[in-house]
ZADO-1210 file (C-alpha; in nm, 4 decimals, padded with zeros to 6 digits):
<atoms>
<atom x="00.0000" y="00.0000" z="00.0000" code="MET" pos="1"/>
<atom x="00.1207" y="00.3558" z="-00.0638" code="PRO" pos="2"/>
<atom x="00.2155" y="00.5713" z="00.2343" code="PRO" pos="3"/>
<atom x="-00.0431" y="00.7945" z="00.4014" code="ALA" pos="4"/>
<atom x="-00.0113" y="01.0845" z="00.6456" code="THR" pos="5"/>
<atom x="-00.2501" y="01.2199" z="00.9067" code="ARG" pos="6"/>
<atom x="-00.4044" y="01.5464" z="00.7921" code="ALA" pos="7"/>
<atom x="-00.3299" y="01.7085" z="01.1295" code="ARG" pos="8"/>
<atom x="00.0414" y="01.6510" z="01.0805" code="PHE" pos="9"/>
<atom x="00.0325" y="01.8045" z="00.7314" code="ALA" pos="10"/>
<atom x="-00.1681" y="02.0942" z="00.8730" code="GLN" pos="11"/>
<atom x="00.1076" y="02.1457" z="01.1324" code="SER" pos="12"/>
<atom x="00.3535" y="02.1697" z="00.8447" code="ILE" pos="13"/>
<atom x="00.1283" y="02.4283" z="00.6798" code="GLN" pos="14"/>
<atom x="00.1330" y="02.6294" z="01.0036" code="GLU" pos="15"/>
<atom x="00.5147" y="02.6322" z="00.9916" code="GLU" pos="16"/>
<atom x="00.5091" y="02.7394" z="00.6249" code="VAL" pos="17"/>
<atom x="00.2744" y="03.0253" z="00.7107" code="CYS" pos="18"/>
<atom x="00.5374" y="03.1582" z="00.9550" code="LYS" pos="19"/>
<atom x="00.7814" y="03.2077" z="00.6644" code="LEU" pos="20"/>
<atom x="00.8177" y="03.5422" z="00.4867" code="PRO" pos="21"/>
<atom x="00.5048" y="03.6139" z="00.2820" code="ALA" pos="22"/>
<atom x="00.6687" y="03.5625" z="-00.0591" code="LEU" pos="23"/>
<atom x="00.8111" y="03.2231" z="00.0352" code="GLN" pos="24"/>
<atom x="00.4824" y="03.1116" z="00.1872" code="CYS" pos="25"/>
<atom x="00.2881" y="03.2218" z="-00.1224" code="ALA" pos="26"/>
<atom x="00.5320" y="03.0457" z="-00.3574" code="ALA" pos="27"/>
<atom x="00.5022" y="02.7195" z="-00.1643" code="ILE" pos="28"/>
<atom x="00.1231" y="02.7429" z="-00.1559" code="GLN" pos="29"/>
<atom x="00.1052" y="02.8126" z="-00.5293" code="LYS" pos="30"/>
<atom x="00.3442" y="02.5288" z="-00.6106" code="SER" pos="31"/>
<atom x="00.1282" y="02.2865" z="-00.4095" code="CYS" pos="32"/>
<atom x="-00.1700" y="02.3591" z="-00.6305" code="GLY" pos="33"/>
<atom x="-00.4984" y="02.2176" z="-00.5026" code="SER" pos="34"/>
<atom x="-00.3147" y="01.9998" z="-00.2489" code="ALA" pos="35"/>
<atom x="-00.2695" y="02.3028" z="-00.0206" code="TRP" pos="36"/>
<atom x="-00.6444" y="02.3538" z="00.0107" code="GLN" pos="37"/>
<atom x="-00.7143" y="01.9802" z="00.0267" code="ASP" pos="38"/>
<atom x="-00.4859" y="01.9543" z="00.3295" code="ILE" pos="39"/>
<atom x="-00.6206" y="02.2685" z="00.4947" code="ALA" pos="40"/>
<atom x="-00.9834" y="02.1563" z="00.4692" code="THR" pos="41"/>
<atom x="-00.9342" y="01.7908" z="00.5637" code="SER" pos="42"/>
<atom x="-01.0588" y="01.6608" z="00.8956" code="GLN" pos="43"/>
<atom x="-00.7482" y="01.6356" z="01.1197" code="PRO" pos="44"/>
<atom x="-00.7841" y="01.2601" z="01.1774" code="VAL" pos="45"/>
<atom x="-00.8183" y="01.1642" z="00.8103" code="THR" pos="46"/>
<atom x="-00.5362" y="01.0044" z="00.6165" code="TRP" pos="47"/>
<atom x="-00.3914" y="01.2018" z="00.3239" code="LEU" pos="48"/>
<atom x="-00.2755" y="01.0132" z="00.0188" code="ASP" pos="49"/>
<atom x="00.0840" y="01.0070" z="-00.0953" code="GLU" pos="50"/>
<atom x="00.0409" y="01.2552" z="-00.3826" code="ALA" pos="51"/>
<atom x="-00.1254" y="01.5195" z="-00.1655" code="THR" pos="52"/>
<atom x="00.1367" y="01.5015" z="00.1103" code="TYR" pos="53"/>
<atom x="00.4249" y="01.4865" z="-00.1381" code="ASN" pos="54"/>
<atom x="00.2947" y="01.7979" z="-00.3149" code="ALA" pos="55"/>
<atom x="00.3408" y="01.9851" z="00.0131" code="LEU" pos="56"/>
<atom x="00.6802" y="01.8488" z="00.1157" code="THR" pos="57"/>
<atom x="00.8354" y="01.8596" z="-00.2303" code="ASN" pos="58"/>
<atom x="00.7139" y="02.2175" z="-00.2765" code="SER" pos="59"/>
<atom x="00.8755" y="02.3185" z="00.0518" code="ILE" pos="60"/>
<atom x="01.2072" y="02.1618" z="-00.0460" code="ARG" pos="61"/>
<atom x="01.1913" y="02.3110" z="-00.3965" code="LYS" pos="62"/>
<atom x="01.1421" y="02.6654" z="-00.2679" code="HIS" pos="63"/>
<atom x="01.3570" y="02.6559" z="00.0458" code="LEU" pos="64"/>
<atom x="01.6396" y="02.4178" z="-00.0411" code="GLY" pos="65"/>
<atom x="01.7696" y="02.1493" z="00.1924" code="ASP" pos="66"/>
<atom x="01.9196" y="02.3621" z="00.4768" code="PRO" pos="67"/>
<atom x="01.6070" y="02.5782" z="00.5172" code="ALA" pos="68"/>
<atom x="01.3788" y="02.2738" z="00.4836" code="THR" pos="69"/>
<atom x="01.5714" y="02.1080" z="00.7651" code="ILE" pos="70"/>
<atom x="01.5284" y="02.4248" z="00.9753" code="ARG" pos="71"/>
<atom x="01.1540" y="02.4324" z="00.9061" code="LEU" pos="72"/>
<atom x="01.1088" y="02.0668" z="01.0048" code="PHE" pos="73"/>
<atom x="01.3377" y="02.1162" z="01.3043" code="ARG" pos="74"/>
<atom x="01.0909" y="02.3760" z="01.4289" code="GLY" pos="75"/>
<atom x="00.8108" y="02.1306" z="01.3654" code="LEU" pos="76"/>
<atom x="01.0020" y="01.8566" z="01.5482" code="GLY" pos="77"/>
<atom x="01.0188" y="02.0799" z="01.8557" code="ARG" pos="78"/>
<atom x="00.6408" y="02.1148" z="01.8394" code="ARG" pos="79"/>
<atom x="00.5638" y="01.7543" z="01.7483" code="ILE" pos="80"/>
<atom x="00.5426" y="01.6462" z="02.1100" code="ILE" pos="81"/>
<atom x="00.2499" y="01.8889" z="02.1421" code="GLN" pos="82"/>
<atom x="00.0619" y="01.7305" z="01.8484" code="ASN" pos="83"/>
<atom x="-00.2913" y="01.6345" z="01.9621" code="PRO" pos="84"/>
<atom x="-00.2601" y="01.2921" z="01.7970" code="ASN" pos="85"/>
<atom x="00.0503" y="01.2201" z="02.0043" code="LEU" pos="86"/>
<atom x="-00.0315" y="01.4005" z="02.3291" code="GLN" pos="87"/>
<atom x="-00.1483" y="01.1073" z="02.5443" code="SER" pos="88"/>
<atom x="00.1310" y="00.8842" z="02.4123" code="PHE" pos="89"/>
<atom x="00.3992" y="01.1480" z="02.4823" code="VAL" pos="90"/>
<atom x="00.2631" y="01.2258" z="02.8282" code="GLU" pos="91"/>
<atom x="00.2703" y="00.8550" z="02.9145" code="GLY" pos="92"/>
<atom x="00.6297" y="00.8184" z="02.7965" code="VAL" pos="93"/>
<atom x="00.7373" y="01.1242" z="02.9987" code="PHE" pos="94"/>
<atom x="00.5636" y="00.9937" z="03.3121" code="ARG" pos="95"/>
<atom x="00.7388" y="00.6599" z="03.2810" code="MET" pos="96"/>
<atom x="01.0859" y="00.7641" z="03.1684" code="PHE" pos="97"/>
<atom x="01.1233" y="01.1419" z="03.2030" code="GLY" pos="98"/>
<atom x="01.2210" y="01.3850" z="02.9283" code="LEU" pos="99"/>
<atom x="01.5572" y="01.3007" z="02.7731" code="SER" pos="100"/>
<atom x="01.6937" y="01.2670" z="02.4211" code="PRO" pos="101"/>
<atom x="01.6936" y="00.8889" z="02.4511" code="HIS" pos="102"/>
<atom x="01.3336" y="00.8899" z="02.5765" code="THR" pos="103"/>
<atom x="01.2107" y="01.0898" z="02.2783" code="LEU" pos="104"/>
<atom x="01.4180" y="00.9030" z="02.0216" code="LEU" pos="105"/>
<atom x="01.3259" y="00.5626" z="02.1649" code="LYS" pos="106"/>
<atom x="00.9563" y="00.6582" z="02.1541" code="ALA" pos="107"/>
<atom x="00.9751" y="00.8083" z="01.8038" code="SER" pos="108"/>
<atom x="00.9025" y="00.4825" z="01.6149" code="PRO" pos="109"/>
<atom x="00.5736" y="00.4311" z="01.8020" code="ARG" pos="110"/>
<atom x="00.4857" y="00.7997" z="01.7878" code="GLY" pos="111"/>
<atom x="00.5555" y="00.8052" z="01.4150" code="ARG" pos="112"/>
<atom x="00.3003" y="00.5276" z="01.3638" code="GLU" pos="113"/>
<atom x="00.0258" y="00.7660" z="01.4790" code="THR" pos="114"/>
<atom x="00.1206" y="01.0165" z="01.2070" code="LEU" pos="115"/>
<atom x="00.2031" y="00.7972" z="00.9064" code="VAL" pos="116"/>
<atom x="00.1122" y="00.4504" z="00.7861" code="ARG" pos="117"/>
<atom x="00.2630" y="00.2185" z="00.5284" code="ASP" pos="118"/>
<atom x="00.5805" y="00.4263" z="00.5517" code="SER" pos="119"/>
<atom x="00.8390" y="00.1635" z="00.6337" code="GLY" pos="120"/>
<atom x="00.9753" y="00.0893" z="00.9786" code="THR" pos="121"/>
<atom x="01.1778" y="00.3051" z="01.2122" code="LEU" pos="122"/>
<atom x="01.4001" y="00.1402" z="01.4733" code="GLU" pos="123"/>
<atom x="01.5877" y="00.3001" z="01.7615" code="TYR" pos="124"/>
<atom x="01.9426" y="00.1925" z="01.8471" code="GLU" pos="125"/>
<atom x="02.1260" y="00.3022" z="02.1621" code="TYR" pos="126"/>
<atom x="02.4854" y="00.3975" z="02.0744" code="VAL" pos="127"/>
<atom x="02.6039" y="00.5658" z="02.3950" code="GLY" pos="128"/>
<atom x="02.5014" y="00.8113" z="02.6673" code="PRO" pos="129"/>
<atom x="02.4891" y="01.0966" z="02.4140" code="ASN" pos="130"/>
<atom x="02.4230" y="00.9142" z="02.0891" code="ALA" pos="131"/>
<atom x="02.1609" y="00.7026" z="01.9154" code="ALA" pos="132"/>
<atom x="02.0778" y="00.5831" z="01.5664" code="ASN" pos="133"/>
<atom x="01.7405" y="00.5666" z="01.4003" code="LEU" pos="134"/>
<atom x="01.7173" y="00.3091" z="01.1216" code="HIS" pos="135"/>
<atom x="01.4531" y="00.3706" z="00.8569" code="LEU" pos="136"/>
<atom x="01.3820" y="00.0692" z="00.6400" code="ARG" pos="137"/>
<atom x="01.1472" y="-00.0187" z="00.3570" code="HIS" pos="138"/>
<atom x="00.9974" y="00.3260" z="00.3045" code="PHE" pos="139"/>
<atom x="00.7989" y="00.3093" z="-00.0225" code="PRO" pos="140"/>
<atom x="01.0316" y="00.4057" z="-00.3051" code="VAL" pos="141"/>
<atom x="00.7562" y="00.5996" z="-00.4815" code="SER" pos="142"/>
<atom x="00.8042" y="00.8757" z="-00.2219" code="THR" pos="143"/>
<atom x="01.1521" y="00.8021" z="-00.0877" code="PHE" pos="144"/>
<atom x="01.3354" y="00.8241" z="-00.4218" code="LYS" pos="145"/>
<atom x="01.3137" y="01.2065" z="-00.4280" code="SER" pos="146"/>
<atom x="01.5235" y="01.2358" z="-00.1114" code="GLY" pos="147"/>
<atom x="01.2779" y="01.4768" z="00.0491" code="THR" pos="148"/>
<atom x="01.1865" y="01.2275" z="00.3220" code="THR" pos="149"/>
<atom x="01.5494" y="01.2096" z="00.4401" code="VAL" pos="150"/>
<atom x="01.5682" y="01.5902" z="00.4529" code="VAL" pos="151"/>
<atom x="01.2445" y="01.6385" z="00.6455" code="LEU" pos="152"/>
<atom x="01.3158" y="01.3535" z="00.8886" code="LEU" pos="153"/>
<atom x="01.6607" y="01.4992" z="00.9551" code="SER" pos="154"/>
<atom x="01.4985" y="01.8230" z="01.0637" code="GLY" pos="155"/>
<atom x="01.2276" y="01.6481" z="01.2632" code="THR" pos="156"/>
<atom x="01.4762" y="01.4326" z="01.4563" code="PHE" pos="157"/>
<atom x="01.6926" y="01.7372" z="01.5343" code="LEU" pos="158"/>
<atom x="01.3775" y="01.9067" z="01.6618" code="GLY" pos="159"/>
<atom x="01.3135" y="01.6150" z="01.8969" code="LEU" pos="160"/>
<atom x="01.6612" y="01.6652" z="02.0406" code="LEU" pos="161"/>
<atom x="01.5866" y="02.0379" z="02.0746" code="ASP" pos="162"/>
<atom x="01.2617" y="01.9569" z="02.2582" code="ALA" pos="163"/>
<atom x="01.4595" y="01.7509" z="02.5084" code="SER" pos="164"/>
<atom x="01.6890" y="02.0454" z="02.5867" code="GLY" pos="165"/>
<atom x="01.9828" y="01.9678" z="02.3566" code="CYS" pos="166"/>
<atom x="01.9350" y="02.2473" z="02.1029" code="GLU" pos="167"/>
<atom x="02.2940" y="02.3748" z="02.1293" code="LYS" pos="168"/>
<atom x="02.4625" y="02.0365" z="02.1070" code="THR" pos="169"/>
<atom x="02.2327" y="01.8424" z="01.8724" code="ALA" pos="170"/>
<atom x="02.4018" y="01.6914" z="01.5679" code="LYS" pos="171"/>
<atom x="02.2794" y="01.4621" z="01.2944" code="LEU" pos="172"/>
<atom x="02.4421" y="01.2817" z="01.0060" code="THR" pos="173"/>
<atom x="02.3046" y="01.0178" z="00.7739" code="THR" pos="174"/>
<atom x="02.4549" y="00.7071" z="00.6202" code="SER" pos="175"/>
<atom x="02.3486" y="00.4198" z="00.3998" code="ARG" pos="176"/>
<atom x="02.0858" y="00.6328" z="00.2314" code="VAL" pos="177"/>
<atom x="01.9416" y="00.4096" z="-00.0386" code="GLU" pos="178"/>
<atom x="01.6793" y="00.6131" z="-00.2238" code="LEU" pos="179"/>
<atom x="01.5670" y="00.3221" z="-00.4419" code="HIS" pos="180"/>
<atom x="01.5361" y="00.0813" z="-00.1493" code="ALA" pos="181"/>
<atom x="01.3753" y="00.3099" z="00.1099" code="GLY" pos="182"/>
<atom x="01.6561" y="00.2817" z="00.3654" code="HIS" pos="183"/>
<atom x="01.8564" y="00.5354" z="00.5699" code="ALA" pos="184"/>
<atom x="02.0354" y="00.5538" z="00.9020" code="ILE" pos="185"/>
<atom x="02.0161" y="00.8759" z="01.1051" code="PHE" pos="186"/>
<atom x="02.3061" y="00.9170" z="01.3489" code="HIS" pos="187"/>
<atom x="02.2128" y="01.1538" z="01.6314" code="LEU" pos="188"/>
<atom x="02.4387" y="01.2902" z="01.9025" code="SER" pos="189"/>
<atom x="02.4203" y="01.5637" z="02.1647" code="TRP" pos="190"/>
</atoms>
């Protein structure tokens, strides 16, 4: 099955885009075509199809470039723990384990499942007291081949580190990015 994304998550991305300078925001909206309005008017709990979501994310990357797209999704990653779809899950994780980079990164695979479906698997790997890897496998190539998913996830994962108080020390690199297989490893440290 093709990947799908919760409308509320895409609407959160739209909120971040609307914080950009007016000309950039307008260019992204225009480039999205009807997908912008389709996302905006969807019920938050509905699933958006691959083409609609990709129209948004590819438009962002096209108009901002990779560094600014990472910054935009980093801001979103900071806010993701406040997402209504994730709120009870996040609160439960914090009650059990406290707020730390490892807590957020270890919980990210389960949290991600509330926002996307049929989008491969994400696995957490403890590397050391200040490092972890996230392994993404089997993401559908139809979306993954553009590389946009790696860019936006890089920003989102950095934002999770920011949300745990590591904004000044957060670092991320990627390896084994296989665009035509749907695989990537995200190496995070703080």
